[in-house]
MARBA-3410 file (N, C-alpha, C, O; in Angstrom, 1 decimal):
78
-25.0,-33.7,-47.6,-26.1,-33.3,-46.7,-26.1,-33.7,-45.4,-26.7,-33.0,-44.5 ~ -25.6,-34.8,-45.0,-25.6,-35.3,-43.7,-24.5,-34.3,-42.9,-24.7,-34.1,-41.7 ~ -23.4,-33.7,-43.6,-22.6,-33.0,-43.0,-23.3,-31.6,-42.5,-23.1,-31.1,-41.4 ~ -23.9,-31.1,-43.4,-24.7,-29.9,-43.0,-25.6,-30.1,-41.9,-25.7,-29.2,-41.1 ~ -26.3,-31.1,-41.9,-27.2,-31.4,-40.6,-26.4,-31.6,-39.4,-26.8,-31.2,-38.3
-25.3,-32.2,-39.5,-24.4,-32.3,-38.3,-23.9,-30.9,-37.9,-24.0,-30.6,-36.7 ~ -23.5,-30.1,-38.7,-23.0,-28.7,-38.3,-24.2,-27.9,-37.6,-24.0,-27.3,-36.6 ~ -25.4,-28.0,-38.2,-26.4,-27.2,-37.8,-26.9,-27.8,-36.4,-27.5,-27.2,-35.6 ~ -26.6,-28.9,-36.1,-27.1,-29.5,-34.8,-27.9,-30.7,-34.9,-28.1,-31.3,-33.9 ~ -28.3,-31.1,-36.0,-29.3,-32.2,-36.3,-30.5,-32.2,-35.6,-31.1,-31.2,-35.6
-30.9,-33.2,-34.8,-32.2,-33.2,-34.2,-32.1,-32.4,-32.7,-33.1,-32.1,-32.1 ~ -30.9,-32.2,-32.4,-30.7,-31.3,-31.1,-30.6,-29.8,-31.3,-30.6,-29.0,-30.4 ~ -30.6,-29.4,-32.6,-30.7,-28.0,-32.8,-31.7,-27.2,-32.1,-32.9,-27.6,-32.1 ~ -31.3,-26.0,-31.5,-32.1,-25.4,-30.7,-32.3,-25.7,-29.1,-33.0,-25.0,-28.3 ~ -31.7,-26.7,-28.8,-31.8,-27.4,-27.3,-30.2,-27.3,-26.7,-30.0,-28.1,-25.7
-29.3,-26.5,-27.2,-28.2,-26.4,-26.7,-28.1,-25.9,-25.2,-27.4,-26.4,-24.4 ~ -29.0,-24.9,-25.0,-28.9,-24.3,-23.6,-29.5,-25.3,-22.6,-29.1,-25.4,-21.4 ~ -30.4,-26.1,-23.0,-30.9,-27.0,-21.9,-29.9,-28.3,-21.8,-29.8,-28.9,-20.8 ~ -29.3,-28.5,-22.8,-28.2,-29.7,-22.7,-27.2,-29.2,-21.7,-26.7,-29.8,-20.8 ~ -26.8,-27.9,-21.9,-25.4,-27.4,-21.3,-26.0,-27.1,-19.8,-25.2,-27.3,-18.9
-27.2,-26.7,-19.4,-27.5,-26.5,-18.1,-27.7,-27.7,-17.5,-27.3,-28.0,-16.4 ~ -28.4,-28.6,-18.2,-28.5,-30.2,-17.6,-27.2,-30.8,-17.1,-27.0,-31.3,-16.0 ~ -26.2,-30.7,-18.1,-24.9,-31.3,-17.9,-24.3,-30.5,-16.7,-23.6,-31.2,-15.9 ~ -24.4,-29.1,-16.6,-23.8,-28.4,-15.5,-24.3,-28.8,-14.2,-23.5,-29.0,-13.2 ~ -25.7,-28.9,-14.1,-26.4,-29.4,-12.9,-25.8,-30.8,-12.6,-25.4,-30.9,-11.4
-25.6,-31.7,-13.4,-25.3,-33.1,-13.3,-23.7,-33.0,-12.7,-23.3,-33.8,-11.8 ~ -22.9,-32.1,-13.3,-21.5,-31.8,-12.9,-21.5,-31.4,-11.5,-20.7,-32.0,-10.7 ~ -22.2,-30.6,-11.2,-22.2,-29.9,-9.8,-22.6,-31.0,-8.7,-21.9,-31.1,-7.7 ~ -23.7,-31.7,-8.9,-23.9,-32.8,-8.3,-23.0,-33.9,-8.0,-22.8,-34.3,-6.9 ~ -22.4,-34.3,-9.3,-21.4,-35.1,-9.0,-20.0,-34.6,-8.4,-19.3,-35.4,-7.8
-19.6,-33.5,-8.5,-18.5,-33.0,-7.6,-18.9,-32.8,-6.2,-18.0,-32.8,-5.4 ~ -20.1,-32.6,-5.9,-20.5,-32.6,-4.5,-20.3,-34.1,-3.9,-19.7,-34.4,-2.9 ~ -20.9,-35.0,-4.7,-20.8,-36.6,-4.2,-19.3,-37.0,-4.1,-18.9,-37.7,-3.3 ~ -18.6,-36.5,-4.9,-17.1,-37.0,-5.1,-16.2,-36.3,-3.8,-15.2,-36.7,-3.3 ~ -16.8,-35.2,-3.4,-16.1,-34.5,-2.2,-15.4,-33.3,-2.6,-14.7,-32.7,-1.7
-15.5,-32.8,-3.9,-14.6,-31.7,-4.5,-15.3,-30.2,-3.9,-14.6,-29.1,-3.8 ~ -16.5,-30.3,-3.6,-17.3,-28.9,-3.3,-18.0,-29.2,-2.1,-18.2,-30.3,-1.7 ~ -18.4,-28.0,-1.5,-19.4,-28.3,-0.3,-20.9,-28.1,-0.8,-21.1,-27.8,-2.0 ~ -21.7,-28.2,0.1,-23.2,-28.1,-0.2,-23.7,-26.7,-0.7,-24.5,-26.6,-1.6 ~ -23.0,-25.8,0.0,-23.4,-24.3,-0.4,-23.0,-24.0,-1.9,-23.8,-23.5,-2.7
-21.6,-24.3,-2.3,-21.4,-24.2,-3.6,-22.1,-25.0,-4.7,-22.3,-24.6,-5.8 ~ -22.5,-26.2,-4.4,-23.3,-27.1,-5.2,-24.7,-26.5,-5.2,-25.1,-26.3,-6.3 ~ -25.2,-26.1,-4.4,-26.7,-25.4,-4.5,-26.6,-24.2,-5.3,-27.4,-23.8,-6.2 ~ -25.5,-23.5,-5.0,-25.5,-22.2,-5.8,-25.3,-22.4,-7.3,-25.7,-21.6,-8.1 ~ -24.7,-23.5,-7.7,-24.5,-23.9,-9.0,-25.5,-24.3,-9.7,-25.7,-24.0,-10.9
-26.4,-25.2,-8.9,-27.5,-25.8,-9.5,-28.6,-24.7,-9.5,-29.4,-24.8,-10.4 ~ -28.8,-23.7,-8.7,-29.8,-22.6,-8.8,-29.4,-21.7,-10.1,-30.2,-21.3,-10.9 ~ -28.1,-21.5,-10.2,-27.7,-20.6,-11.3,-28.2,-21.3,-12.6,-29.0,-20.8,-13.5 ~ -27.7,-22.4,-12.6,-28.1,-23.3,-14.1,-29.4,-23.5,-14.2,-29.9,-23.5,-15.3 ~ -30.1,-23.7,-13.2,-31.6,-23.9,-13.4,-32.3,-22.7,-13.6,-33.3,-22.6,-14.2
-31.7,-21.6,-13.1,-32.2,-20.2,-13.5,-32.1,-20.0,-15.0,-33.0,-19.4,-15.6 ~ -30.9,-20.5,-15.5,-30.7,-20.1,-17.0,-31.7,-21.0,-17.9,-32.2,-20.6,-18.9 ~ -31.9,-22.2,-17.3,-32.8,-23.2,-18.1,-34.2,-22.4,-18.2,-34.8,-22.1,-19.2 ~ -34.7,-22.1,-17.0,-36.1,-21.5,-16.8,-36.2,-20.1,-17.7,-37.1,-19.9,-18.5 ~ -35.1,-19.3,-17.6,-35.1,-18.0,-18.4,-35.2,-18.2,-19.7,-35.9,-17.5,-20.4
-34.5,-19.2,-20.1,-34.6,-19.5,-21.7,-36.0,-20.1,-22.1,-36.5,-19.8,-23.2 ~ -36.5,-21.0,-21.2,-37.9,-21.5,-21.5,-39.0,-20.5,-21.3,-39.9,-20.7,-22.1 ~ -39.0,-19.6,-20.4,-39.9,-18.4,-20.5,-39.8,-17.6,-21.6,-40.9,-17.2,-22.0 ~ -38.6,-17.2,-22.2,-38.4,-16.5,-23.3,-39.1,-17.2,-24.5,-39.8,-16.6,-25.3 ~ -39.1,-18.5,-24.6,-39.7,-19.3,-25.9,-41.2,-19.0,-25.6,-41.9,-18.5,-26.5
-41.5,-19.3,-24.5,-43.1,-19.1,-24.2,-43.6,-17.8,-24.5,-44.7,-17.7,-25.0 ~ -43.1,-16.6,-24.3,-43.4,-15.3,-24.5,-43.4,-15.0,-26.0,-44.2,-14.3,-26.5 ~ -42.4,-15.6,-26.6,-42.3,-15.5,-28.2,-43.4,-16.0,-28.8,-44.0,-15.4,-29.7 ~ -43.7,-17.4,-28.4,-44.8,-18.1,-29.1,-46.1,-17.5,-28.7,-46.9,-17.5,-29.5 ~ -46.4,-17.0,-27.5,-47.6,-16.5,-27.3,-47.7,-15.1,-28.0,-48.8,-14.7,-28.5
-46.7,-14.3,-28.1,-46.7,-13.0,-28.7,-47.0,-13.1,-30.2,-47.7,-12.3,-30.7 ~ -46.5,-14.1,-30.8,-46.7,-14.4,-32.4,-48.2,-14.8,-32.3,-48.9,-14.2,-33.1 ~ -48.6,-15.6,-31.6,-50.2,-16.0,-31.6,-51.0,-14.9,-31.5,-52.0,-14.8,-32.3 ~ -50.8,-13.9,-30.5,-51.6,-12.9,-30.4,-51.6,-11.8,-31.5,-52.5,-11.0,-31.8 ~ -50.4,-11.7,-32.1,-50.2,-10.6,-33.1,-50.9,-11.1,-34.3,-51.4,-10.2,-35.1
-51.1,-12.5,-34.6,-51.9,-12.7,-35.8,-53.4,-12.5,-35.5,-54.2,-12.2,-36.4 ~ -53.8,-12.6,-34.3,-55.3,-12.6,-33.9,-55.6,-11.2,-33.9,-56.7,-10.9,-34.3 ~ -54.8,-10.3,-33.6,-55.0,-8.9,-33.6,-55.2,-8.3,-35.1,-56.1,-7.5,-35.4 ~ -54.3,-8.8,-36.0,-54.3,-8.3,-37.2,-55.5,-8.9,-38.0,-56.1,-8.4,-39.0 ~ -55.8,-10.2,-37.6,-57.0,-10.6,-38.4,-58.4,-9.9,-38.0,-59.2,-9.5,-38.8
-58.4,-9.6,-36.6,-59.8,-8.7,-36.2,-59.7,-7.5,-36.7,-60.8,-6.9,-36.7 ~ -58.8,-6.8,-37.1,-58.7,-5.4,-37.8,-59.2,-5.5,-39.1,-59.8,-4.5,-39.6 ~ -59.0,-6.6,-39.8,-59.5,-6.6,-41.2,-61.1,-6.7,-41.3,-61.6,-6.7,-42.4
END
């Protein structure tokens, strides 16, 4: 039973996009601080990964609000 929970992601299931974009942002900032990249490339990476985070977040919000509205419409028709 624990193996199946680990395979499916455990308590982090469904948060993979947020974790990857957060780690990417931290990696971009760390590479700038070490001196591997310049400020332009760092900001480009941060904005891209932040956009992925917020794009995923807005999709979840729209799905949740659409599901709630669908239920209200069907109840009012009855």
